[in-house]
C-alpha positions, 0 to 999 in steps of 0.5 A: 499500499502506497502511503506519504509519511513524515521523517521524524529521525534518522538513525544508523539502522534506518528511518523513522516516519510518522504515518499519522500523528502517534503512529509511526514506522521504520524504513529499515536501510535494507529498504532504502533505494541506492543509500547507505547509512552515511548518506542517509544521515547526509541526504537532504531527502531524508531531513526530519519534517520532510514528507516522503511517499512510502509503500507500507509492507507490514503491520505487526499489531502484536508487536506494534511494530509498522514495516515500510519501504521506499523500494518501489517495486513489490517482492 
C-alpha cells in the first residue's frame, strides 16, 4: 500500500516516519534505494519533517511495529 509520511528521525539502522499523529513506522536500511547509512544522514531527502512517499510493507499488531519501504517494486 502506498502512503505518505513525515521523517521524524534518521538513525544508523534506518529512518522513522510518522504516518499520522502517534503512529510511526521504520524504513530499515535494507529498504532504502541506493543509499548507505552515511548518505542517508547527509541527504536532503531524509531531513526531519520532510514528507516522503512510502510503501507500507507490514503491520505487526502484536509487536506494535510497522515496516515501511522506499523500494518501488514489490517482492
